[in-house]
C-alpha positions in Angstrom: 28.8 51.8 -123.9 31.8 49.6 -124.2 31.2 47.8 -120.9 31.7 44.0 -121.4 31.3 41.1 -119.0 33.8 38.2 -119.3 35.3 35.5 -117.2 38.0 37.9 -115.9 35.3 40.5 -114.9 33.4 37.9 -112.9 36.5 36.4 -111.2 37.8 39.9 -110.2 34.4 41.0 -109.0 34.2 38.0 -106.7 37.7 38.8 -105.4 36.6 42.4 -104.9 33.6 41.4 -102.8 35.8 38.9 -100.8 38.2 41.7 -100.0 35.6 44.1 -98.9 34.0 41.5 -96.7 37.4 40.6 -95.1 38.3 44.2 -94.6 35.0 44.9 -92.8 35.4 41.8 -90.7 39.0 42.7 -89.6 37.9 46.2 -88.7 35.0 45.1 -86.6 36.6 42.1 -85.0 37.7 42.8 -81.4 39.9 39.8 -80.8 43.7 39.5 -81.1 45.9 42.4 -81.7 43.6 45.2 -82.7 46.3 47.4 -84.2 47.5 44.6 -86.4 43.8 43.9 -87.4 43.3 47.5 -88.5 46.5 47.6 -90.5 45.6 44.3 -92.2 42.1 45.7 -92.9 43.5 48.8 -94.5 45.9 46.7 -96.7 43.0 44.4 -97.8 40.8 47.4 -98.5 43.4 49.1 -100.7 44.0 45.8 -102.5 40.3 45.6 -103.1 40.2 49.1 -104.6 43.0 48.1 -106.9 41.1 45.0 -107.9 38.1 47.2 -108.7 40.4 49.0 -111.1 41.2 45.7 -112.7 37.5 45.0 -113.0 37.1 48.3 -115.0 40.1 47.3 -117.1 38.8 43.8 -117.9 35.3 45.1 -118.7 36.7 48.0 -120.9 35.0 50.4 -118.7 37.8 52.9 -119.3 36.8 53.3 -122.9 33.7 55.2 -121.6 35.4 56.9 -118.6 39.1 57.4 -119.4 39.3 59.9 -116.5 39.6 56.9 -114.0 42.5 55.2 -115.8 45.6 54.8 -113.6 43.8 56.4 -110.7 44.8 53.6 -108.3 48.4 53.1 -109.3 49.8 55.1 -106.5 48.4 52.4 -104.2 51.1 50.1 -105.3 53.5 52.0 -103.1 51.4 51.5 -100.0 51.4 47.7 -99.9 55.0 47.3 -98.8 54.9 49.8 -96.0 51.7 48.4 -94.6 53.1 44.9 -94.5 56.2 46.2 -92.8 54.1 48.1 -90.2 51.9 45.1 -89.7 55.0 43.0 -88.9 56.4 45.9 -86.7 53.1 46.0 -84.6 53.2 42.2 -84.0 56.8 42.2 -82.8 57.0 45.5 -81.0 55.2 46.7 -77.9 54.3 50.1 -79.4 53.1 51.5 -82.7 55.7 53.6 -84.6 55.3 57.4 -84.3 52.7 58.8 -86.7 55.2 61.1 -88.3 57.7 58.3 -88.9 54.9 56.1 -90.3 53.9 58.7 -92.8 57.5 58.8 -94.2 57.0 55.3 -95.6 54.3 56.6 -97.9 56.3 59.3 -99.6 56.8 57.1 -102.7 53.1 56.8 -103.1 52.9 60.6 -103.2 55.6 60.8 -105.8 53.8 58.2 -107.9 50.7 60.3 -107.8 52.7 63.4 -108.8 54.3 61.3 -111.6 50.9 60.6 -113.0 49.7 64.3 -113.0 50.8 64.7 -116.6 48.6 61.9 -117.7 45.6 63.2 -115.8 46.0 66.6 -117.4 45.8 65.2 -120.9 42.8 65.8 -123.0 40.3 62.9 -123.3 41.6 62.1 -126.8 45.2 61.8 -125.5 44.1 59.6 -122.6 42.1 57.4 -125.0 45.1 56.8 -127.2 47.2 55.6 -124.2 44.3 53.5 -122.9 43.7 51.8 -126.3 47.4 51.1 -126.7 47.7 49.7 -123.1 44.6 47.5 -123.5 45.7 46.1 -126.8 49.2 45.3 -125.6 48.2 44.0 -122.2 50.0 47.0 -120.6 53.4 45.3 -120.7 55.2 47.1 -123.5 58.5 48.7 -122.7 58.3 52.4 -121.8 54.6 52.6 -121.0 53.5 54.3 -117.8 52.4 51.0 -116.4 55.8 49.5 -117.3 57.7 52.2 -115.4 55.4 52.1 -112.4 55.5 48.2 -112.2 59.3 48.1 -112.2 59.7 50.7 -109.4 56.7 49.2 -107.4 58.1 45.7 -107.6 61.4 46.8 -106.2 59.7 49.0 -103.6 57.6 46.2 -102.3 60.5 43.7 -102.3 62.6 46.1 -100.2 59.8 46.4 -97.6 59.3 42.6 -97.6 63.0 42.1 -96.9 62.8 44.7 -94.1 59.8 42.8 -92.6 61.8 39.6 -92.8 64.8 41.2 -91.2 62.5 42.5 -88.4 61.3 38.9 -87.8 64.9 37.8 -87.7 65.6 40.4 -85.0 62.6 39.2 -83.2 63.8 35.7 -83.3 67.0 36.8 -81.6 65.0 38.6 -79.0 63.1 35.4 -78.3 66.2 33.4 -77.9 67.5 35.9 -75.4 64.4 36.4 -73.4 62.0 33.5 -73.8 62.4 29.8 -73.0 59.8 28.5 -75.4 61.0 30.0 -78.7 59.6 27.1 -80.7 56.2 27.3 -79.0 55.5 30.9 -80.2 53.9 30.7 -83.6 55.6 33.4 -85.8 56.6 31.2 -88.7 53.3 31.7 -90.4 54.1 35.4 -91.0 57.7 34.6 -92.2 56.4 32.0 -94.6 53.8 34.4 -95.9 56.4 37.1 -96.6 58.7 34.6 -98.2 55.9 33.4 -100.4 55.1 36.9 -101.6 58.8 37.5 -102.3 59.1 34.4 -104.5 55.8 35.3 -106.3 57.0 38.8 -107.0 60.3 37.6 -108.3 58.5 35.1 -110.6 56.2 37.8 -111.9 59.1 40.2 -112.4 61.0 37.7 -114.5 57.9 36.7 -116.5 57.0 40.3 -117.2 60.4 41.6 -118.2 62.2 38.7 -119.6 59.4 36.8 -121.4 57.4 39.6 -122.8 56.8 37.8 -126.1 55.3 34.8 -124.4 52.9 36.8 -122.2 49.2 36.2 -123.1 47.5 39.4 -124.2 44.3 38.2 -122.5 46.0 38.4 -119.0 47.3 41.9 -118.3 50.3 41.8 -116.0 48.6 43.8 -113.3 46.2 40.9 -112.7 49.1 38.5 -111.9 50.9 41.3 -110.1 48.0 41.8 -107.7 47.2 38.1 -107.4 50.7 37.4 -106.2 50.1 39.9 -103.4 46.3 39.6 -102.8 46.1 35.8 -102.4 48.7 35.5 -99.5 47.3 38.7 -97.9 43.8 37.5 -98.0 44.8 34.1 -96.5 46.7 36.0 -93.8 43.7 38.1 -93.0 41.5 35.1 -92.6 44.1 33.4 -90.4 44.1 36.4 -88.1 40.3 36.0 -87.6 40.0 32.3 -87.4 43.2 31.5 -85.5 43.4 34.0 -82.7 46.5 32.2 -81.2 48.6 33.5 -84.1 47.3 37.1 -83.7 48.9 37.9 -80.3 51.3 40.6 -79.4 54.5 38.7 -79.9 56.6 40.9 -77.7 59.0 39.4 -75.2 61.7 40.9 -73.1 60.7 44.5 -73.7 61.4 45.3 -70.1 65.0 45.5 -71.0 64.4 48.4 -73.3 61.7 50.2 -71.3 63.5 50.1 -67.9 66.4 52.3 -69.1 68.6 50.8 -66.4 72.3 50.6 -67.0 73.9 47.2 -67.2 75.4 46.2 -63.8 79.1 46.0 -63.3 79.5 42.6 -61.6 82.3 42.1 -59.1 83.7 38.6 -58.9 82.0 38.1 -55.5 78.7 39.4 -56.6 78.7 37.4 -59.8 79.6 34.2 -57.9 76.9 34.8 -55.4 74.2 35.5 -58.0 75.3 32.5 -60.0 75.0 30.3 -57.0 71.5 31.6 -56.2 70.5 31.0 -59.8 71.8 27.4 -59.9 70.2 26.7 -56.5 66.9 28.0 -57.7 67.0 26.0 -60.9 67.8 22.8 -58.9 65.4 23.3 -56.1 62.3 24.8 -57.8 63.0 23.6 -61.3 61.2 26.5 -63.1 62.5 25.2 -66.4 59.7 22.6 -66.3 57.2 25.4 -67.0 56.6 25.5 -70.8 55.9 29.2 -70.8 58.9 30.3 -68.7 60.2 33.7 -69.5 63.1 35.8 -68.5 61.1 38.4 -66.5 59.5 35.7 -64.4 62.8 34.0 -63.6 64.3 37.4 -62.8 61.4 38.1 -60.4 62.1 34.9 -58.5 65.7 36.0 -58.1 64.7 39.6 -57.2 66.7 40.9 -60.1 66.1 43.0 -63.2 65.6 40.9 -66.4 68.5 42.6 -68.1 70.8 41.8 -65.2 69.8 38.2 -65.2 70.4 38.0 -69.0 73.9 39.4 -68.5 74.6 37.0 -65.6 73.7 34.0 -67.7 75.8 35.2 -70.6 78.9 36.1 -68.6 78.7 33.0 -66.3 77.8 30.3 -68.9 78.3 31.9 -72.3 74.7 31.1 -73.1 71.6 33.0 -73.9 68.4 32.5 -71.8 66.9 30.1 -74.4 69.9 27.7 -74.4 70.4 28.0 -70.7 66.9 26.8 -69.9 67.0 24.1 -72.6 70.2 22.6 -71.1 68.4 22.1 -67.9 65.5 20.6 -69.7 67.7 18.2 -71.6 69.5 17.2 -68.4 66.2 16.5 -66.8 65.1 14.4 -69.8 68.3 12.4 -69.6 67.7 11.7 -65.9 64.2 10.4 -66.6 65.3 8.3 -69.5 68.0 6.7 -67.4 65.4 5.8 -64.7 63.1 4.5 -67.4 65.2 1.5 -68.2 62.3 -0.4 -69.6 61.7 2.2 -72.3 58.1 2.7 -71.1 58.3 6.5 -71.1 56.4 7.8 -74.1 58.2 10.4 -76.1 55.3 12.9 -76.1 54.9 12.6 -72.4 58.6 13.2 -71.8 58.7 16.2 -74.1 55.9 18.0 -72.3 57.0 17.0 -68.8 60.4 18.5 -69.2 59.0 21.9 -70.5 59.1 21.7 -74.3 56.2 22.8 -76.4 56.9 20.7 -79.6 58.7 17.5 -80.6 60.8 19.5 -83.1 62.1 21.8 -80.4 62.9 18.8 -78.1 64.8 16.9 -80.8 66.7 20.0 -81.9 67.8 20.9 -78.4 68.6 17.2 -77.5 70.9 16.9 -80.5 72.5 20.2 -79.9 73.3 19.6 -76.2 74.0 15.8 -76.3 75.4 15.4 -79.8 72.8 12.7 -80.7 69.0 12.4 -81.2 66.8 11.0 -78.4 66.3 7.7 -80.1 70.0 7.0 -80.2 70.3 8.0 -76.6 67.6 5.4 -75.7 69.4 2.8 -77.7 72.7 3.3 -76.0 70.9 3.1 -72.6 69.4 -0.2 -73.6 72.8 -1.5 -74.6 74.0 -0.5 -71.2 76.7 1.8 -72.4 78.7 3.6 -69.7 76.6 6.5 -68.6 79.6 8.9 -68.2 80.0 8.8 -71.9 76.5 10.2 -72.3 76.8 13.0 -69.8 75.7 16.2 -71.4 77.7 19.4 -71.5 75.1 20.9 -69.3 76.3 19.1 -66.2 79.9 20.4 -66.8 78.8 24.0 -67.5 76.2 24.4 -64.9 77.9 22.9 -62.0 
């Protein structure tokens, strides 16, 4: 028996147990977005299986059972699609069609087919390849692992970029349909994906441009999996321990589901609808609600959400997000003018006018007023002419 226990074996075994525990927890947990939980559980489980392969490598288990060598390498082509589908589920109101989802895993099938020749080798032939891989750390040019790693790295990077692009599209949807864009916590997923991308690029350069400096005691597959497993594990625990980040982040889907054609506004109809909208905003002040959304405002006006979005765009050249924020900033300016003694605390003002975070308030204030809130207060204390501080909102919305 060639089985050996070393520091790598112990470390990887702990990572394997951690992954199995996390996968079971995500599968059984009934909170949050259950479809997203299951996809993340499957991703963690597959990573755990791959880590088990690394345990066998580090313990030289393959010298006794060469039949199991490279058995998990086709899993490398499932990680990217699963991360993309996970992002898709969080930002869409429906799961992709099963047949369409299966297409993402075709490269994994091709990888398994690519390894058929290796699995058909006699035990002596497999042993020669295993000994050569283990002695060289599996990073020499032209090896099976080398070819698979190059393609798998590019494959995962492509899907990570697609997931980031999906988040970018979702951000545009938020800005069009939701008035509390900064209050919805989706940055955690974008930052996780960006972290994985940077780690993969670093591993790629280390592996293929600094081969001579690579330590033989650390096979590249260890670092390859670590760059993916660590962020994914953290993401899995975040889903379980912070339910507020594991919600269905869908907004404005009524526009796509309704299937209604966009209205053709006549000048009279558009003028009437615009007047009703402005009257509603001034009388009821719905913009003070921190969770205001396009469908709710459209319901108050007895309009379809997509019709209201078009009205705002055509009448004010604004999306829903900027339209609501202009009213909020105008309200903040009014309250600051009344508060001549500067007794209005910033955090009270931010929440009172409908913003979720200080960053969102400062960004919107600077955008619509051309100055930060602190400078606006200062000019008020210095009794500067108020007409010079009038925001564009008053000109565009009146």
